C-alpha positions, 0 to 999 in steps of 0.5 A: 204540519199540514200542507196548508200551514206549510203554505201559510207559513211561506207566503207570510215569509216571503211577504216579509222579505221586503220589510227585512230589506227595507229595514237594512237599507236605513236611509241617512238622515242628510244626504245631497240632491245630487241632481239639483243645481241652484243659484251660484252652482254651475252644474251638478253635485252628480256632474262634478261641481266643486266650490269656488275659490275668489279673493282668498274665500271659498264658496260652497254650495249644498242642496240638502234633502231630508225626510225627518228634519224639522225647522233649521240645520246646522252644517259645519265644515272639519278639516282632518288635518287641522293643522295644515288646514287651509282656512283661517280661524273662524265659524266654521258652520252655518244655520239654515232653513228649508226652502219652499222647494222642500232643500235646505239650500245651504250655503258656505262662505270661508277664509283662507290663507293667502299663502295656502298650498295646493294639495288635497285635503281630506274633510267632513261635512257635518249635518245636525238637526232635529226631528218633530219628535225632538230625536237628534238627526246627524250625518257626515259626508266626507269631502276633499276640498281641492286647492290648485291656486296656492303655493307649492306643496311642501310635502314628498310625493314619494310612495311608502312600500312595506310588507313585501310578502312572497312565496315563490317557487322554482317552476311554479305560480306565485305572487308578490304581495306589498302594502302601498301607503299615500304618506302624505296629509294634504296630496291625493295620489290618483291612477297608481300603476305597479310594475315589478320585474326581475333583472334575471328573467327568473321571474316574469308576470303571470296575467298582466305585466302592470297592476292598477290600483286605486286612488290613494286620499292622503294617509290611505294604504292599499293591499296589492298582490302582483301574481307572478310565475317562477320559470323552471331554469330559476336559480334557488338564491335571493332575487333583486326585484325592481318595483316601478310605481307612477301615479299623478298628484296635483295634475303632475305624473310622479314616478318612483322605483324601489328595489326589494331583494326576496327569495326564490326557493324549492321544495326540498327533496331529500330523498333516501335510499334503502336502509341496510341493517343487520336483523340479528346481532349476538348480545355484546355484538356491534351492528352498523346501518347505513342510509344513502341520502341524495338531494334532488333538488336545486338548493343545498341542504344543510345540518343534516342529523341521522339518529337512532332510537331504540328503546333498550339499546340506545335512547339516543346515538345520532351523527352529523351527515352535513351539508349534502349539495344538490344532486349528491349522494351522502351516506348516514352510518350509526354503528349500535352496540347491544349489551352483553347481558341483554335479548329479544325484539327492539323496535325503534326509529331512524329520525333525519332531519335537515334544513335549506340556507334559508332556515326551512325544514325537512325531515323524514323518519323510518322504523327500525327492529333488531333482533340480539341473540344470547351466544350458542355455548355461553350456557354450557361454558358457565356450566363448567366453570361453575363445576369447577368453581366447586370442586374442592381444593382437597380432591386436588391435592389428593389427585397430585399425591396420587400422580406422584405415587404412581411415579415412585411405583414406576420407577421403582419397577424400571430399577427391578426390570434392569436387575433382572435383566443384568442376572439373565446376561450373567447366567448365560454367560 
């Protein structure tokens, strides 16, 4: 691709950017002219216009703009929670023609119950019409109706707190997460503030003391993250945190306190000393391995198990070390016996595993190597035994007969010698 062609492509791409931006920001079919003030309005929508409620009737004025609509439009008022609606059953829509100014001056007049209750009623203003081509146009504008001249609300003003999660470790920064929800159908929670404290003082706010939350319309919820720091002296145990909440509802201050129990943990520090084990063993003998296990953390380590796997000698041989308290050392000892008919080099592992009181696991493994040797005199002894077993029984009998004959000859020789001695003595006499 030559240089001129690359420049042409680049210029074309730059020219198309505004076109794609305009396409990505599509204009609504209908919108409120937030700066216009029509007859019956005391201020613009931008400045906080609200409908008037008088003699159990609501009057609302909406300056509606549309670049596409032709002819009349229909504006309908929809209450999302119909069972709690403050309006009497009636036609909830009105048709409006465009004025000479180009604005649709929509006016809604709706009858309300005399015994309506104060609240913040979630509603939708749905506007429909048609373009010159006949295409259906529609926009839905969310709106909250504030009623303050009715009876007191019958809803309980409490915040729902759920999905409380923590990651709190001794000496580390952490976070408390929770979901706060406004369970009311007709009351908005405004300017909610959250403050979390630990009565023990082990957990303290990290960045801010209080957390300011967004307003919660009826049924809305918010995910909160409260940054904290866990002191190095904090106990590894379950802590009861106090959630203090304040907000405004129906122009009244509301407060709520809840307690939640959360764990403070520490990284499990199971350390091992030097492994003691002979490198060789005679076939048929035993060898003992010993491994010191040290708890260097602040929490108990329980259910500590050590297991040896040496294929050819043992597939798995384990010993339960038990619980190791903080600062304590326990010995893991296992005795292995080498079979009489094996020899050679064997390799395997020593696996150690345990957990804390909350079920968080810890484990590690060490390589093992053991040489099994045959006994030094085993071959000679086996040959001797074999030779003895191969000697026939008649040889044994022959040897026994020879020994008996020799004994008889000695006895006869002794008798003859004594007679000869007697004769010599007689001749001297």
